[in-house]
N, C-alpha and C positions, 0 to 999 in steps of 0.2 A: 420885705417883711413889714408888718405894721409899725415896728419901731423906727424904721427909716422914715415913714410918713411923719410920726410924732416929732422926731428929731429935726426933720426938714421944717415943719411948722414952727418949732421952737426957735430955730435959727432965723426964721423970718419974722420973729417977734409975735408969733401967734401960738403960744404954748397950750391953749385949750385943746382937750381931746374930743369931748362931745361925741358925735357920731360921724366923724370925718372919714372913717375907714371905708365904709361900704358905698363906694362910688368910683367914678373914673376921673383921672386927673389929666389935664393938659399941661405939658411942660414946654415952654418956649415955642409954642405953636408948631412943635416938631415931633413930639412924642405923646402917645397915650399911655399912661402908667396906671397899673393896678397894684394895690398893696394887699398882701394876703391876710385874711382873717386867720391869725395864728392858732387860736383855740380850735376852730373847726378843722383846719388843715391837719393839725397835729393829732386830733382825735382819730382821723382816718389813718394817719401815718403810724401812730403808736398805740392807740387805745382799743379801737374796735375789733382788732384781730382776736382779742380775748373774750369778746362778747358774742352772744347769739345774734344772728343777722337781724332778726325782727327787733330786738332791744336796741341794737346799734342804730338802725334806721330810725326808730321812734325817737331816740335821743337826738340824732342829727336834725331831723325835721322839726323837733321841738325847739331846738336852738334857732332854726330859721324862722319859725313863727314869732319867737320873741324879738328877733332882729326886725322883722317886718312890722311888728307892732310899734317898736321904737321909731321906725322910719316912716310911719303911716302918713305923716304930714308932707312928705317929700318923696314919694315913691318914684317920681319921674327920674330922679338921679340915683336910685338905689340899685346896687349890684353887689353881690357877696362873692368876692374872689376866694376860691378854695384852691390853693396852690401847694403842691408837694412833689417830691420825686416820684414820677409816674411808675418807675420800675421796681421800687424797693418794698412797698408796703405789702403787696399781694401774696408774696411767698409765706407770710405769717398768718394769713387768713385761711379759714376752712375753705376747701375747694377753690383755692387761689383767688378768693374774693368774689367768685361768680354769684354766689347766693346773695351776698350783701349788695353788690352793684345792681343786680337785676331788681331786687326788691326796692332799692333806693330810687332807681330811675322810674320804676313803675309808679311809685307813690308821687314822685315829683311830676310825672307826666299827667297823672290823674287829678292833681290838685291845681285848681285855677289860680291859687295865690302865688304860684311859683312858675318860672320858666327857665329852663336850662339853655344857656347860650355859650358860644365860643368867645374867646377874647376879642376876635375880630368883630363879631356881631355886637358885643357890648360896646366896643370902641366906636362903632358906627351909629349905634342906636341910642346910647345913653348920653345926654348932654354933659360934657365934662366940666369939672371945677378947675380953677387955675391953681397950679402948684408954683408958688413964688420962688422956692429954692429946692434943691435936691441934695440931701445929705449923703455923703460918701460912706458906705458901709455894706455889710453883708446881711444875710438873713439870720445870722447867729450873733446875738448881743450887739447888733448894729455897729460892728467893727470888723477888722480883718485879722484878728489875733490868731485864728486857726491857721492861717496861711503865711504869716510873717512874724518875725521877732525871735523865734527860737533859733539857736545856732544851726540846727539842721535845716530849717527853712531858709535861713540866710545863705548858707553854703549852697543849697540847691539853686536859689535865684542867682547867685554869683556865677555858678557854673553855666547856667543858661545864658546869662548876659554875655559872658566871655565867648561862648560858642556863637551867639548871634553876631557879636561885633566882628569875630573872625570871618564869618560868612559874608557880611556886608563888605568888609575890607577886601576879601579875596575876589568877590564879584566885581568890585570897582576896579581892581588892578588887573583882572583877567577877563576882558570883554569877549574874547573868543573862546572861552572855556565851554565845554559840552553843556548845552542848555538843559538836557534831560537830567544830568547829574546835579546841576544847580537846583532844579525843581525838586529832586529827591532830597537834597540837603535841606531845602526850605520846609519840606514836609516833615522832616525829623524835628526841626525847630518848632513848627506849629503843634506837633504832638506834645513836645516837652512843655509848651506853654499852657497846657491844660491844667486846671486848678486841682485836680484830684491828686497830683503828686505831692503837693505840699499840704494836702489834707492829711496825708499819712506821715509826713515828716513832723518832727516835734513831739511833744509829750501829751498832746490832746487826744489822739486816737492811736491806740496800739492794737495790733492784731497779729494773727499768725503769719501774715504774708508781707510784713513791712520790709523785710530784707529783700524779698523778691521784687517788690515795687521799686526799691532803691536800685537794684541791679538793672531793671528794665529802663528806668529813667536815665541812668548814666549811659546805658547802651544806645539810646536814641541820640544822645549828645556825642558819643564816640563816633557814631555813624556819620555825623556831619563832617568831622575831620577826615574820616576815611574816604568819603565821597570826594573830598577836595584834594586828597593826597597830602594833607598836612600832618605834622607831628601831633600825636595825641597827648594832651596835657596829663602829667602824672596825677594831678588832683582827681581826674575822672576815673582813675583806676583804684582809688581808695573809697571805701564805703562812706556814704553820708550818714546813713542810719547806723547807730552804734549799739543797738540792741538792748539798751537799758530801759526798763519800764518803771514808771512811777507806781509805787505800791498803792493799791486801792484800799487795802485794809491793813491797819496797824493793830496788833493784838494788845490786850491789856498788859500793863506793866506792874500793876499792884492792885490790891483789893480796893473797891470803892463802895461807899454807902451813901448815895446822894439823898437829899431831902426831896421827897416827891411833892412838888408844888407847881409843876408846869413852868418853872423858870430856872435859869441858871443863877442860883441863889448867890453864889460867890465864885471867884475865879478858880479855886482849888476843888470845887465840889466834885467835878468829874475828872480831875487831874489823874492821869495814870490809866484811864479807861481806854479801850480800843475805839477805833473810829474807822468808818468806811466813807470815803469821799465820793458822793454821787456826782458832784460837778466835774471831777476829774474823770470818773468812769465813763460818763457821757455815752459812749458807744459810737459805732460807725454812722448810725443814723441819728443825727443830733436833733433832739426835740427842744423846742423853745419854751414850752410852758411847764417845765419840770417843777414838781411840787416839793420834793425832798432835796435838801442841800447836803445833808450828811446824816449818818447813823452812828451814834455813840453806844458802846456796850461794855458792860463789866459785871462784876459779881462780888458779893461778900460771902460769908459762910452759910447764909440762909436763902438769899434771893439772887436772881439774875436780873440785871437792869438794862433797859434799852431806852435811849433818848433820841427822838427824831427832831432834827433841826430843819426848818423850812426856808424856801427861797422867799416866801412872803406869808408870815403867820396870819396876817389880817385877811388875806385872800382865802386861806384854809378855813378860817372861822366863818367867812361870808357864805360859802357854798353849803347849801342844805344837803343832807344825805351823805356827807363825807365821812369816811371811816378809814381805819388803818388795820391791816391784818399782818400778824407775824406768824409765819409758818416755820415750825421747828422740825428738824429731822434728827432723831436721837437713838436709833436710826428710824424708828417708826414715826409717822407723821402726826404732829399735833399742831394746833393753832389757837390763837387768841385774837379776837377782833375788838378794837376800841371804836365805838360809834360816837360821833359828835352830834349831839342833839341840842342845839342852842348853847346854853351855858352849862349843860350837864353832859356827863359821859355815861355810856352804857357799855359794859364789858361782856362780851359773848365768848364762851369757851368753857371747857370742862376743867381747866386748870385754875388754881387760886392765883389771882392777879390783882394788882392795884394800878391805877393810872391817874394822871392829872395833866391838864392842858391849859396853857396860857400863851406864852411866847414860844414854848417848845412842848412836845408831848413826852412825858416821862412814864415809863411802864416798868413794873416789877412783877416777875413771875417766880413762884416758889420753886426752888431747885428740886425739892422732893417730888414735885409733880412732873418734872422732866425726866428724872432718873429715880429708880427705886432706891438706889444707894446715895442719891444726892450729888453725884458727880459723874463725869464721863465725857465722851466726844459729842460735839454739837455742831450742827449746821443750821443756818436760818436765813430767811429772806423777809423783806418788808414790802408790802403792797399798799398803795393808796387806792381807796375805793370811792366810787360814786354810786349810791343806791345799791351797794353790794357788788358792783361790777368793777374789775381792776382798771385803774387809770395808768399806773406805772408800777413796776416791780424792780427792787434792787437787792442783790444783783439780778440781772435778767437771764443769765445763762449758767449760773453756778450758785453756790451757797457761801455766805460768810461762815468760815469755819474756825472753831477754837476748841481747846480742851480745858474743861473745868476740873481741877484736881480735887482730891479728897481734902476736906477741911483740915487746916493745920499742917498740910504738907505742900503748900504752895511754894514754888521756887521760881521767882521772877528773874533773878539774876544768876548767870552761870558762876559756879564756884571755881 
């Protein structure tokens, strides 16, 4: 990921970013290394599936043109690495991505400004720059936190380490043992060394099949001992995954009436509001350029309030054509969109609403426009938009749900 490049340069005493990303690197005269353009890669992985193919391709090629313009003085070294999980994105696209891919490659093939190449071709044809150091990290937040640190992760690694050590010791002490069974035992170790197991352990990624992943992982390690005729450790018979999920949405604990000024005016302004944590929600397909960090929500007797916190508010302000849409299901669908146009806001929708943006975006929607009686069941999602097209939606497969009671009948604490 591009963050690994920037961290590598910083460790080498060269913290400047500039346009270092779009090229090939030589490391110790042994490796050719590419660092992925995260924005372009994640647009394919997470954004374009919600767009019409022609708009998605126009957006992608437009980004390439801007990159080419920035690199115009040194095109000899220029290559744009677009890297993502090859199998994951297309199931979310219309027609499995065929329409998007055909149109994209047609346009790139017809445009003399671009040439599609494999990694090998780029490594052989593009003069590399020297990479003085290589920072250790992954494509997520330039660290390994997804795979290590949580008690479940640590337990899984300990079980694997013990099984590997047992196999090495057994092989050393039993040179005449059946070689085919040893090969089978090593195959079980190699399978268990895959990174996907600890992707699902811990609290970063929870899904419907975590318990099955856990059983399968431990079964591979049990097979090592079975193949060698050794006693199976009791620890391998106990689940590593404990089935507890980190709550993604906390419901309001009291009425809130924030001051709508686009800032967290004081510590207690949103105290007692509900919150949905986008950073914890993440999803199985982890995107690196997430815009929203969290969604706060609450209400008083007249208004429903929503506050959007960003991973980088300055970046949000920088992008032209950015907007945010809140879709309400009460149960009929209604929505309100806040468009950012420079220093001003434009609110689009049939409901009465107010909004302000500075370091956060604060939105108020009149309760009477959501329900005729002013109270009831509510589900909602929040989408970040670029020129009207969705970039990300939270939550992406359900609604944030809450019940707004009749005024003066709120009961936040059980009696």
